MIDOVEX-570428 format. One record per residue (C-alpha): residue number from 1; x, y, z. Coordinates in steps of 0.05 Angstrom, whole numbers, m for minus. Layout:
   nr    east   north      up
  NUM       X       Y       Z
...
REM end
This chain:
   nr    east   north      up
    1     638   m3308    1224
    2     594   m3249    1227
    3     522   m3263    1207
    4     484   m3210    1168
    5     410   m3222    1167
    6     363   m3167    1148
    7     289   m3176    1140
    8     272   m3121    1091
    9     218   m3100    1045
   10     202   m3124     977
   11     185   m3071     926
   12     112   m3061     911
   13      73   m3123     896
   14     116   m3184     888
   15     100   m3220     824
   16     107   m3289     848
   17     138   m3306     790
   18     162   m3301     860
   19     115   m3337     903
   20      68   m3305     949
   21      83   m3236     974
   22      31   m3190     984
   23      m7   m3197     920
   24      32   m3233     866
   25      m5   m3284     824
   26      35   m3343     801
   27      m8   m3393     836
   28     m51   m3438     794
   29    m109   m3397     767
   30    m167   m3393     815
   31    m240   m3376     805
   32    m254   m3308     773
   33    m240   m3252     821
   34    m303   m3218     845
   35    m273   m3165     890
   36    m287   m3184     962
   37    m290   m3259     967
   38    m311   m3299    1027
   39    m300   m3374    1029
   40    m315   m3418    1088
   41    m272   m3478    1105
   42    m301   m3525    1158
   43    m280   m3589    1189
   44    m347   m3620    1170
   45    m337   m3602    1097
   46    m268   m3633    1096
   47    m292   m3695    1133
   48    m346   m3704    1081
   49    m291   m3713    1030
   50    m257   m3764    1074
   51    m198   m3718    1086
   52    m202   m3710    1161
   53    m215   m3757    1218
   54    m282   m3750    1252
   55    m286   m3721    1322
   56    m215   m3694    1319
   57    m197   m3653    1380
   58    m161   m3587    1368
   59     m87   m3587    1384
   60     m66   m3564    1452
   61     m34   m3495    1460
   62       5   m3461    1515
   63     m49   m3409    1517
   64    m114   m3413    1556
   65    m151   m3382    1497
   66    m195   m3426    1453
   67    m233   m3397    1393
   68    m308   m3392    1404
   69    m330   m3356    1340
   70    m318   m3360    1266
   71    m248   m3336    1249
   72    m240   m3282    1196
   73    m175   m3286    1158
   74    m166   m3222    1118
   75    m124   m3222    1054
   76    m104   m3160    1015
   77     m99   m3197     949
   78    m149   m3226     901
   79    m170   m3299     899
   80    m114   m3340     870
   81     m60   m3289     889
   82       0   m3308     929
   83     m25   m3282     995
   84     m91   m3316     983
   85     m56   m3382     968
   86     m14   m3382    1032
   87     m75   m3367    1076
   88    m118   m3420    1043
   89     m62   m3469    1053
   90     m56   m3450    1127
   91    m131   m3453    1140
   92    m137   m3519    1103
   93     m81   m3550    1145
   94    m113   m3523    1209
   95    m177   m3558    1190
   96    m149   m3623    1162
   97    m101   m3633    1220
   98    m152   m3617    1273
   99    m112   m3557    1299
  100    m173   m3511    1300
  101    m245   m3535    1303
  102    m280   m3469    1285
  103    m297   m3444    1216
  104    m248   m3399    1177
  105    m275   m3346    1131
  106    m224   m3320    1081
  107    m240   m3248    1063
  108    m205   m3222    1001
  109    m205   m3146     994
  110    m157   m3109     948
  111    m189   m3040     956
  112    m141   m2983     967
  113     m81   m3026     951
  114    m101   m3072    1008
  115    m104   m3016    1059
  116    m179   m3019    1069
  117    m175   m3089    1096
  118    m117   m3069    1140
  119    m160   m3014    1170
  120    m217   m3063    1179
  121    m171   m3112    1214
  122    m145   m3060    1262
  123    m214   m3035    1280
  124    m252   m3101    1284
  125    m302   m3114    1339
  126    m277   m3185    1348
  127    m201   m3179    1353
  128    m188   m3249    1381
  129    m220   m3280    1320
  130    m191   m3235    1266
  131    m125   m3247    1229
  132     m90   m3213    1170
  133     m41   m3241    1120
  134      19   m3194    1121
  135      86   m3193    1084
  136     144   m3145    1080
  137     115   m3121    1014
  138      48   m3108    1048
  139      84   m3068    1101
  140     116   m3023    1049
  141      48   m3010    1017
  142      18   m2993    1085
  143      75   m2946    1105
  144      74   m2912    1037
  145       0   m2896    1045
  146     m33   m2841    1086
  147     m77   m2886    1129
  148     m33   m2873    1190
  149     m22   m2946    1209
  150      44   m2979    1227
  151      65   m3047    1252
  152      59   m3017    1322
  153     m17   m3014    1312
  154     m22   m3089    1303
  155      m2   m3152    1340
  156      50   m3190    1300
  157      35   m3264    1308
  158      82   m3306    1265
  159     125   m3308    1203
  160     113   m3370    1162
  161     158   m3370    1101
  162     206   m3327    1063
  163     233   m3312     994
  164     308   m3310     991
  165     351   m3289     932
  166     407   m3312     887
  167     455   m3278     839
  168     448   m3305     768
  169     492   m3301     707
  170     478   m3316     634
  171     500   m3387     618
  172     543   m3364     559
  173     562   m3298     591
  174     627   m3271     618
  175     617   m3291     691
  176     601   m3363     707
  177     624   m3364     780
  178     638   m3321     840
  179     712   m3329     824
  180     700   m3299     755
  181     665   m3240     786
  182     721   m3227     835
  183     775   m3234     782
  184     740   m3182     739
  185     733   m3134     797
  186     806   m3143     817
  187     824   m3126     745
  188     786   m3060     752
  189     721   m3079     715
  190     656   m3050     740
  191     599   m3100     736
  192     527   m3083     718
  193     475   m3117     761
  194     399   m3115     755
  195     346   m3125     809
  196     285   m3096     843
  197     288   m3031     883
  198     278   m3056     953
  199     290   m3127     978
  200     337   m3149     923
  201     374   m3083     925
  202     382   m3089    1000
  203     412   m3158     999
  204     457   m3141     940
  205     485   m3082     979
  206     499   m3130    1037
  207     535   m3175     988
  208     577   m3118     960
  209     594   m3094    1031
  210     614   m3164    1053
  211     665   m3171     996
  212     685   m3098    1007
  213     673   m3079     935
  214     614   m3031     939
  215     644   m2984     887
  216     653   m3038     834
  217     580   m3050     816
  218     528   m3010     777
  219     459   m3031     803
  220     402   m3024     752
  221     331   m3021     778
  222     276   m3065     749
  223     204   m3076     770
  224     210   m3151     780
  225     259   m3209     780
  226     229   m3230     713
  227     248   m3163     682
  228     319   m3168     710
  229     327   m3238     680
  230     301   m3214     613
  231     353   m3158     615
  232     407   m3209     632
  233     387   m3253     573
  234     389   m3191     528
  235     460   m3175     550
  236     437   m3109     580
  237     468   m3128     647
  238     521   m3176     670
  239     487   m3206     731
  240     415   m3209     756
  241     384   m3215     824
  242     326   m3262     829
  243     282   m3306     872
  244     279   m3382     861
  245     208   m3381     833
  246     224   m3327     782
  247     288   m3359     757
  248     279   m3434     761
  249     250   m3444     692
  250     309   m3406     661
  251     358   m3448     700
  252     323   m3512     679
  253     326   m3490     606
  254     400   m3475     612
  255     394   m3401     596
  256     421   m3376     663
  257     462   m3405     720
  258     459   m3391     795
  259     525   m3361     818
  260     516   m3343     892
  261     461   m3363     941
  262     445   m3305     987
  263     420   m3350    1041
  264     447   m3387    1102
  265     442   m3452    1064
  266     440   m3476     992
  267     375   m3478     954
  268     345   m3542     928
  269     361   m3570     859
  270     370   m3544     806
  271     392   m3482     844
  272     439   m3520     890
  273     500   m3507     846
  274     506   m3437     876
  275     548   m3435     940
  276     530   m3393    1000
  277     573   m3334    1021
  278     593   m3374    1082
  279     619   m3430    1038
  280     659   m3378    1000
  281     693   m3356    1064
  282     650   m3296    1082
  283     596   m3281    1132
  284     524   m3303    1119
  285     488   m3253    1073
  286     413   m3258    1067
  287     351   m3213    1068
  288     289   m3257    1074
  289     226   m3227    1047
  290     180   m3255    1100
  291     107   m3274    1095
  292      67   m3280    1159
  293       6   m3263    1200
  294     m13   m3203    1243
  295     m75   m3188    1284
  296    m111   m3127    1311
  297     m71   m3091    1364
  298    m129   m3103    1412
  299    m124   m3179    1408
  300    m115   m3208    1477
  301     m47   m3235    1497
  302     m77   m3304    1507
  303    m104   m3304    1436
  304     m38   m3279    1408
  305      m2   m3336    1441
  306     m54   m3386    1418
  307     m49   m3366    1344
  308      27   m3364    1346
  309      28   m3435    1374
  310     m22   m3459    1322
  311      17   m3431    1264
  312      80   m3463    1292
  313      43   m3530    1289
  314      22   m3516    1218
  315      95   m3508    1199
  316     111   m3577    1227
  317      63   m3613    1181
  318      82   m3651    1118
  319      30   m3611    1080
  320      66   m3546    1096
  321     133   m3574    1075
  322     102   m3596    1010
  323      74   m3526    1000
  324     143   m3494    1012
  325     175   m3543     963
  326     122   m3533     909
  327     127   m3457     911
  328     202   m3453     924
  329     196   m3416     990
  330     245   m3421    1048
  331     220   m3444    1116
  332     217   m3383    1162
  333     173   m3396    1222
  334     184   m3347    1279
  335     143   m3345    1343
  336     108   m3287    1375
  337     167   m3250    1405
  338     214   m3262    1347
  339     162   m3241    1297
  340     150   m3176    1333
  341     224   m3161    1331
  342     230   m3179    1258
  343     171   m3137    1236
  344     190   m3076    1277
  345     262   m3081    1253
  346     238   m3085    1181
  347     195   m3024    1192
  348     251   m2985    1224
  349     299   m3002    1167
  350     248   m2982    1115
  351     230   m2916    1148
  352     304   m2899    1158
  353     316   m2910    1084
  354     259   m2865    1059
REM end
Protein backbone atom coordinates (compact mmCIF):
# COMPACT_ATOMS: atom_id res chain seq x y z
CA UNK A 1 0.00 0.00 0.00
CA UNK A 2 1.05 3.48 -0.74
CA UNK A 3 2.15 5.41 2.32
CA UNK A 4 1.32 9.09 2.53
CA UNK A 5 3.22 10.88 5.20
CA UNK A 6 3.47 14.62 5.16
CA UNK A 7 5.11 16.63 7.87
CA UNK A 8 3.29 19.96 7.59
CA UNK A 9 2.72 23.05 9.49
CA UNK A 10 0.34 23.72 12.28
CA UNK A 11 -1.56 26.98 12.10
CA UNK A 12 -0.30 29.75 14.26
CA UNK A 13 0.31 28.86 17.84
CA UNK A 14 -0.96 25.44 18.77
CA UNK A 15 -3.10 25.60 21.85
CA UNK A 16 -2.05 22.46 23.44
CA UNK A 17 -5.23 21.81 24.34
CA UNK A 18 -2.95 20.19 21.95
CA UNK A 19 0.25 19.59 23.61
CA UNK A 20 3.32 21.46 22.96
CA UNK A 21 3.73 23.20 19.70
CA UNK A 22 5.36 26.28 19.49
CA UNK A 23 3.69 28.15 22.23
CA UNK A 24 0.52 26.50 23.45
CA UNK A 25 -0.12 26.42 27.17
CA UNK A 26 -1.95 23.38 28.44
CA UNK A 27 0.84 22.29 30.66
CA UNK A 28 0.32 22.54 34.38
CA UNK A 29 0.60 26.23 35.35
CA UNK A 30 4.13 27.36 35.93
CA UNK A 31 5.58 30.33 37.73
CA UNK A 32 4.36 33.73 36.58
CA UNK A 33 5.82 34.66 33.23
CA UNK A 34 8.36 37.42 33.51
CA UNK A 35 9.31 37.78 29.85
CA UNK A 36 12.78 36.39 29.34
CA UNK A 37 13.36 33.63 31.86
CA UNK A 38 16.59 31.83 32.51
CA UNK A 39 16.62 28.75 34.67
CA UNK A 40 19.66 26.61 35.34
CA UNK A 41 19.48 22.87 35.72
CA UNK A 42 22.63 21.19 36.99
CA UNK A 43 23.64 17.68 37.83
CA UNK A 44 24.72 18.84 41.32
CA UNK A 45 21.29 20.36 41.99
CA UNK A 46 19.55 17.17 40.94
CA UNK A 47 21.93 15.03 42.96
CA UNK A 48 21.22 17.14 46.03
CA UNK A 49 17.63 15.94 45.79
CA UNK A 50 18.76 12.35 45.51
CA UNK A 51 17.57 12.09 41.94
CA UNK A 52 20.84 11.31 40.15
CA UNK A 53 23.74 9.10 40.93
CA UNK A 54 26.94 10.82 41.94
CA UNK A 55 29.90 10.95 39.60
CA UNK A 56 27.80 9.85 36.63
CA UNK A 57 29.76 9.87 33.39
CA UNK A 58 28.08 11.43 30.34
CA UNK A 59 26.82 8.94 27.76
CA UNK A 60 29.07 8.12 24.86
CA UNK A 61 28.31 9.59 21.44
CA UNK A 62 29.49 8.78 17.95
CA UNK A 63 30.83 12.34 17.77
CA UNK A 64 34.19 13.51 19.06
CA UNK A 65 32.57 16.70 20.38
CA UNK A 66 32.01 17.08 24.12
CA UNK A 67 30.36 20.19 25.61
CA UNK A 68 32.79 22.44 27.43
CA UNK A 69 30.55 25.42 28.26
CA UNK A 70 27.11 26.11 29.65
CA UNK A 71 24.45 25.12 27.10
CA UNK A 72 21.82 27.71 26.19
CA UNK A 73 18.48 26.21 25.18
CA UNK A 74 16.33 28.93 23.62
CA UNK A 75 12.55 28.66 23.73
CA UNK A 76 10.13 30.94 21.88
CA UNK A 77 7.30 30.48 24.38
CA UNK A 78 6.71 31.66 27.91
CA UNK A 79 7.44 29.62 31.02
CA UNK A 80 4.89 26.85 31.34
CA UNK A 81 4.08 26.85 27.62
CA UNK A 82 4.25 23.71 25.57
CA UNK A 83 7.64 24.39 24.00
CA UNK A 84 8.97 25.31 27.43
CA UNK A 85 7.66 22.07 28.87
CA UNK A 86 9.27 19.82 26.27
CA UNK A 87 12.66 21.52 26.64
CA UNK A 88 12.61 21.36 30.43
CA UNK A 89 11.73 17.69 30.15
CA UNK A 90 14.63 17.09 27.76
CA UNK A 91 17.16 19.00 29.84
CA UNK A 92 15.98 17.33 33.03
CA UNK A 93 16.41 13.88 31.48
CA UNK A 94 19.86 14.80 30.15
CA UNK A 95 20.89 15.76 33.67
CA UNK A 96 19.19 12.96 35.62
CA UNK A 97 20.38 10.24 33.26
CA UNK A 98 23.93 11.55 33.11
CA UNK A 99 23.76 12.14 29.37
CA UNK A 100 25.26 15.64 29.63
CA UNK A 101 27.38 16.88 32.54
CA UNK A 102 27.27 20.60 31.75
CA UNK A 103 24.70 23.14 32.91
CA UNK A 104 21.64 23.92 30.76
CA UNK A 105 20.19 27.42 30.81
CA UNK A 106 16.64 27.60 29.44
CA UNK A 107 16.05 31.02 27.89
CA UNK A 108 12.39 31.94 27.31
CA UNK A 109 11.85 34.84 24.92
CA UNK A 110 8.52 35.46 23.19
CA UNK A 111 9.45 38.84 21.70
CA UNK A 112 8.43 39.34 18.10
CA UNK A 113 6.34 36.20 18.08
CA UNK A 114 9.46 34.22 18.97
CA UNK A 115 11.47 35.59 16.07
CA UNK A 116 13.88 37.57 18.24
CA UNK A 117 15.18 34.44 19.91
CA UNK A 118 15.47 32.75 16.51
CA UNK A 119 17.66 35.62 15.31
CA UNK A 120 19.72 35.38 18.51
CA UNK A 121 20.16 31.65 18.02
CA UNK A 122 21.32 32.00 14.43
CA UNK A 123 23.82 34.76 15.29
CA UNK A 124 25.22 33.39 18.57
CA UNK A 125 28.94 33.55 19.33
CA UNK A 126 28.87 30.02 20.78
CA UNK A 127 27.07 27.91 18.18
CA UNK A 128 28.17 24.52 19.52
CA UNK A 129 26.51 25.25 22.87
CA UNK A 130 23.31 26.91 21.60
CA UNK A 131 20.06 25.07 20.81
CA UNK A 132 16.54 26.15 19.91
CA UNK A 133 13.20 24.44 20.42
CA UNK A 134 11.51 24.35 17.01
CA UNK A 135 8.19 22.98 15.78
CA UNK A 136 6.31 23.05 12.51
CA UNK A 137 4.20 25.84 14.01
CA UNK A 138 7.35 27.81 14.84
CA UNK A 139 8.50 27.35 11.27
CA UNK A 140 5.30 28.89 9.94
CA UNK A 141 5.70 31.89 12.24
CA UNK A 142 9.28 32.37 11.07
CA UNK A 143 8.48 32.08 7.38
CA UNK A 144 5.51 34.45 7.70
CA UNK A 145 7.75 37.12 9.23
CA UNK A 146 10.13 39.50 7.49
CA UNK A 147 13.27 38.48 9.39
CA UNK A 148 14.65 36.68 6.34
CA UNK A 149 15.44 33.37 8.02
CA UNK A 150 14.58 29.90 6.76
CA UNK A 151 15.31 26.39 7.91
CA UNK A 152 18.33 26.57 5.59
CA UNK A 153 19.93 29.13 7.94
CA UNK A 154 19.93 26.64 10.80
CA UNK A 155 21.21 23.14 11.54
CA UNK A 156 18.22 20.81 12.09
CA UNK A 157 19.23 18.42 14.89
CA UNK A 158 16.34 16.10 15.78
CA UNK A 159 12.58 15.72 15.89
CA UNK A 160 11.40 14.41 19.24
CA UNK A 161 7.62 14.02 19.21
CA UNK A 162 4.57 14.75 17.12
CA UNK A 163 0.90 15.56 17.29
CA UNK A 164 -1.24 13.45 15.00
CA UNK A 165 -4.93 13.85 14.30
CA UNK A 166 -8.22 12.00 14.33
CA UNK A 167 -11.63 12.58 12.78
CA UNK A 168 -14.35 12.90 15.42
CA UNK A 169 -18.13 12.67 15.27
CA UNK A 170 -20.78 13.68 17.77
CA UNK A 171 -21.78 10.67 19.85
CA UNK A 172 -25.48 11.14 19.06
CA UNK A 173 -24.88 12.51 15.56
CA UNK A 174 -25.55 11.13 12.10
CA UNK A 175 -22.14 9.56 11.51
CA UNK A 176 -20.76 7.11 14.06
CA UNK A 177 -18.26 5.28 11.86
CA UNK A 178 -16.23 5.49 8.68
CA UNK A 179 -18.83 3.26 7.05
CA UNK A 180 -21.58 5.77 7.92
CA UNK A 181 -19.53 8.54 6.30
CA UNK A 182 -18.97 6.56 3.13
CA UNK A 183 -22.62 5.51 2.91
CA UNK A 184 -23.74 9.14 3.12
CA UNK A 185 -21.24 10.21 0.47
CA UNK A 186 -22.28 7.41 -1.86
CA UNK A 187 -25.87 8.60 -1.45
CA UNK A 188 -24.81 12.06 -2.62
CA UNK A 189 -24.58 13.86 0.73
CA UNK A 190 -21.91 16.51 1.18
CA UNK A 191 -20.44 16.44 4.68
CA UNK A 192 -19.36 19.50 6.65
CA UNK A 193 -16.03 19.15 8.44
CA UNK A 194 -14.29 21.57 10.80
CA UNK A 195 -10.59 21.97 11.55
CA UNK A 196 -7.64 24.34 11.67
CA UNK A 197 -6.24 26.03 8.59
CA UNK A 198 -2.93 24.29 8.21
CA UNK A 199 -1.92 20.93 9.66
CA UNK A 200 -5.43 19.58 10.19
CA UNK A 201 -6.53 20.87 6.80
CA UNK A 202 -3.53 19.25 5.16
CA UNK A 203 -4.14 15.81 6.59
CA UNK A 204 -7.88 15.97 5.94
CA UNK A 205 -7.16 16.75 2.29
CA UNK A 206 -4.95 13.65 2.22
CA UNK A 207 -7.80 11.65 3.70
CA UNK A 208 -10.27 12.93 1.10
CA UNK A 209 -7.80 12.22 -1.69
CA UNK A 210 -7.16 8.71 -0.43
CA UNK A 211 -10.86 7.80 -0.51
CA UNK A 212 -11.21 9.71 -3.81
CA UNK A 213 -14.02 11.91 -2.53
CA UNK A 214 -12.45 15.36 -2.47
CA UNK A 215 -15.60 17.01 -3.80
CA UNK A 216 -17.88 15.57 -1.13
CA UNK A 217 -16.70 17.62 1.85
CA UNK A 218 -17.10 21.25 2.90
CA UNK A 219 -14.14 22.14 5.13
CA UNK A 220 -14.80 24.90 7.68
CA UNK A 221 -11.82 26.73 9.20
CA UNK A 222 -11.47 27.18 12.96
CA UNK A 223 -8.68 28.65 15.04
CA UNK A 224 -8.12 25.52 17.14
CA UNK A 225 -9.20 21.92 17.65
CA UNK A 226 -11.17 23.07 20.69
CA UNK A 227 -13.21 25.46 18.54
CA UNK A 228 -13.90 22.73 15.99
CA UNK A 229 -15.12 20.37 18.70
CA UNK A 230 -17.37 23.09 20.13
CA UNK A 231 -18.85 23.58 16.66
CA UNK A 232 -19.39 19.83 16.38
CA UNK A 233 -21.20 19.70 19.71
CA UNK A 234 -23.37 22.62 18.58
CA UNK A 235 -24.36 20.75 15.38
CA UNK A 236 -22.72 23.40 13.19
CA UNK A 237 -20.61 20.73 11.47
CA UNK A 238 -20.89 16.98 10.99
CA UNK A 239 -17.29 15.98 11.72
CA UNK A 240 -14.35 17.63 13.45
CA UNK A 241 -10.63 17.26 13.12
CA UNK A 242 -8.72 17.20 16.38
CA UNK A 243 -5.59 16.23 18.25
CA UNK A 244 -5.70 13.71 21.10
CA UNK A 245 -5.03 16.29 23.80
CA UNK A 246 -7.78 18.62 22.61
CA UNK A 247 -10.40 15.89 22.28
CA UNK A 248 -9.76 13.32 24.98
CA UNK A 249 -11.89 14.90 27.71
CA UNK A 250 -14.88 15.02 25.34
CA UNK A 251 -14.34 11.37 24.40
CA UNK A 252 -14.13 10.39 28.07
CA UNK A 253 -17.36 12.26 28.80
CA UNK A 254 -19.11 10.48 25.94
CA UNK A 255 -19.88 13.65 23.96
CA UNK A 256 -17.82 12.76 20.87
CA UNK A 257 -16.39 9.58 19.39
CA UNK A 258 -13.20 8.98 17.39
CA UNK A 259 -14.06 7.74 13.91
CA UNK A 260 -10.76 7.54 12.00
CA UNK A 261 -7.16 7.67 13.25
CA UNK A 262 -5.01 9.61 10.79
CA UNK A 263 -1.90 7.83 11.89
CA UNK A 264 0.12 4.75 11.02
CA UNK A 265 -1.15 3.07 14.19
CA UNK A 266 -4.07 3.36 16.57
CA UNK A 267 -3.97 5.82 19.44
CA UNK A 268 -4.05 4.77 23.07
CA UNK A 269 -7.29 4.31 24.99
CA UNK A 270 -9.84 5.84 24.99
CA UNK A 271 -9.02 6.88 21.41
CA UNK A 272 -8.19 3.35 20.31
CA UNK A 273 -11.71 2.71 18.97
CA UNK A 274 -10.82 4.62 15.80
CA UNK A 275 -9.26 2.43 13.07
CA UNK A 276 -6.39 3.62 10.91
CA UNK A 277 -6.84 4.13 7.19
CA UNK A 278 -4.63 1.12 6.58
CA UNK A 279 -6.99 -1.03 8.64
CA UNK A 280 -9.85 0.27 6.52
CA UNK A 281 -8.11 -0.92 3.37
CA UNK A 282 -6.41 2.29 2.27
CA UNK A 283 -2.90 3.69 2.33
CA UNK A 284 -1.52 5.25 5.51
CA UNK A 285 -2.67 8.86 5.90
CA UNK A 286 -0.94 11.06 8.46
CA UNK A 287 0.59 14.51 8.80
CA UNK A 288 2.62 14.66 12.01
CA UNK A 289 3.04 18.10 13.51
CA UNK A 290 6.60 17.61 14.65
CA UNK A 291 8.37 19.16 17.60
CA UNK A 292 12.12 19.17 17.64
CA UNK A 293 15.43 20.97 18.02
CA UNK A 294 17.52 23.09 15.69
CA UNK A 295 20.86 24.85 16.15
CA UNK A 296 22.74 27.75 14.59
CA UNK A 297 23.82 27.09 11.03
CA UNK A 298 27.41 27.62 12.16
CA UNK A 299 27.34 24.74 14.64
CA UNK A 300 30.16 22.31 13.87
CA UNK A 301 29.31 18.97 12.28
CA UNK A 302 30.76 17.19 15.30
CA UNK A 303 28.46 19.10 17.67
CA UNK A 304 25.46 18.49 15.44
CA UNK A 305 26.10 14.75 15.55
CA UNK A 306 26.66 14.84 19.30
CA UNK A 307 23.36 16.57 20.05
CA UNK A 308 21.40 14.38 17.65
CA UNK A 309 22.81 11.28 19.40
CA UNK A 310 22.04 12.71 22.84
CA UNK A 311 18.43 13.45 21.96
CA UNK A 312 18.09 9.94 20.56
CA UNK A 313 19.17 8.62 23.96
CA UNK A 314 16.64 10.90 25.67
CA UNK A 315 13.88 9.29 23.61
CA UNK A 316 14.91 5.84 24.83
CA UNK A 317 14.34 6.66 28.49
CA UNK A 318 11.31 5.68 30.56
CA UNK A 319 10.94 9.31 31.61
CA UNK A 320 10.46 10.36 27.98
CA UNK A 321 7.89 7.63 27.35
CA UNK A 322 6.02 8.80 30.42
CA UNK A 323 6.10 12.36 29.12
CA UNK A 324 4.67 11.30 25.74
CA UNK A 325 1.94 9.29 27.44
CA UNK A 326 1.02 12.09 29.85
CA UNK A 327 0.69 14.71 27.12
CA UNK A 328 -0.74 12.41 24.44
CA UNK A 329 2.08 12.89 21.95
CA UNK A 330 3.25 10.34 19.40
CA UNK A 331 6.89 9.20 19.47
CA UNK A 332 8.67 10.80 16.53
CA UNK A 333 12.42 10.74 16.99
CA UNK A 334 14.39 11.33 13.80
CA UNK A 335 18.16 11.62 13.59
CA UNK A 336 20.26 14.32 12.01
CA UNK A 337 19.84 13.45 8.34
CA UNK A 338 16.16 12.48 8.57
CA UNK A 339 15.35 15.63 10.53
CA UNK A 340 17.00 17.81 7.91
CA UNK A 341 14.90 16.16 5.21
CA UNK A 342 11.68 16.46 7.23
CA UNK A 343 12.15 20.13 8.06
CA UNK A 344 13.21 21.15 4.56
CA UNK A 345 10.31 19.21 3.06
CA UNK A 346 7.88 20.87 5.47
CA UNK A 347 9.28 24.26 4.51
CA UNK A 348 9.02 23.53 0.78
CA UNK A 349 5.42 22.34 1.15
CA UNK A 350 4.48 25.43 3.12
CA UNK A 351 6.12 27.88 0.73
CA UNK A 352 4.53 26.12 -2.24
CA UNK A 353 1.11 26.53 -0.64
CA UNK A 354 1.40 30.27 0.05
